[in-house]
N, C-alpha and C positions, 0 to 999 in steps of 0.2 A: 362352461365346460373347462374341465381340467384333465390334462393327461400327462403321463410320465413315461420314459423309457429309460431303462438301464442298459446301457450298450457298452460292449469291450473297447478298450482303447487301441483300436485297430482300424486303419484306413479302409480296409476291405469292407467294413460295415457302413460306409458312406450312403449306398443305395437304401439300405435299412433305415437309416435316419432320415433320409429324403422323403422316402415313402410313407414313413410315420407322420412326418410333417404335413404332407399333401394329404393323405388320409383323414387326419383329424380336421383339417380345413375343409376338406369336402363334406365330411358328416356335419360339421358345425355350421357351414355357411351355404352349403348347395350351390346353386347357381345365381346367388343373389349378387354376385360381383364379378369384375373383369379378372379371370384367373390368371391371364398371361402376365400382367404386370405385377400383381401382387406375389403369385407363386414365383416369379424369377427373383425377385428382391429377396423374398424370405427365404429361399433356397441357398442363395449366395450367401447371406449372412449366417445361416444356421451351419452350413458346411464349412465356411471360414472359422467359426467359433469352435466347432467339433475337431476340425483338423488341428486347430491350434492347441487345443487340449491334448490331443494325441501326440502330436509332434514335440511340443514343449514341456507341457506340465507333466505328462506321463512318460515321457521319452526314456527314463530308466526304470520305470515301473509299468511295462505294458500290461500287467495282471490287473491292474486298478480299473475299475468301471467309471464309465462317464455317466452322470445322471442329466437326463433333459426333461424339461418340463414344460408345458405349453398351457397357458391359460386364455380363453377368449371369453371376456364379459362385456356386455353390449358392443362397443365398436373399439373397444382396446384389445389388443393382443400382446402378450408378454411371452418371450421365451426365456428360460433359464439353461445355462449350461454350467454344471457343478463339475470340478476336477479336485483331485486329492494330492495336486503336486506342491511344490515350494509357494508358487504363486508369482505374479509378475508385478514388478514396482513400476507403477505408472509414472512415477517421477523420473524414470530413466528413459521414458519413451520419447523419441524425437521424430515428429511427423516427416515423411519424405518431402523434399524440396523438388519442385518440377525441373530444375535445371542440374540437379545432381543425382548421380546413381546412388541407390541405397538398396541394400539386400532385403531388409525386413521393413517392418512398419506399415505395409499398406493394408493389411487386413483391419487393423484397428481403424485407420482412416476410412475404409470401405464402409465399416459397421457403422461409423458414427455419421456417414453421409446418407445411409440408406434406411436409417431407423431414426425415430423422434427422440429417443433416449436410450443412452448406453451406459450402464453401471458396471462397475467391477469392485467386488468386495472381496477382502483377504481373510482368510482363515474364520470362517463362520462354521461352529461346530465341526471343525476339521476338514472343512473343504473352502474351496473358492469358487465365488458365483460371478459368472457373468450374465447380466440381465439386459435383454433388449426388448424395448418397447416401441409400438407403433399404433396408430389408429388405422383402423380398417375403413375405407372409404365406403360411403353409402351410394352404391351405384344407381340404383332407382332415383334417389334424390338429385343425382348428377345428371341423369338422363331427361328429368323432367326439367331440370334448371335449363340444359341445352336447348331442348324443344322450345321453351319459351321466349328464346332470344331472337 
């Protein structure tokens, strides 16, 4: 299953972004998995990525749209967030240190902790792509394994 959403660079559209993701997951996966853990994790990651694109990549150009893509194949899920700003140089990223206060940098840390794979590509066909990937757990298999213990 593949889906995409073109959404304005405006944080008032966060609920639309969230509902798009949850709606796609519900259609594709139904009740085959534990929604509470997966949906919370994916919502946090997607909203962080979308809000970063709005606040940073498109801060001087709010008329530019953001493209969101979702692909679910087998037990793999990939989310792409495309923006058309200057891009972010990852060599300038310094992760937050627990003993020091830092204003930014937590979003990148959160995304990397919650997803299996995070990639950021600059200037591909005029846009920047943040790709977030994870494996969807097989709840039926986990339930069977737990009952056999």
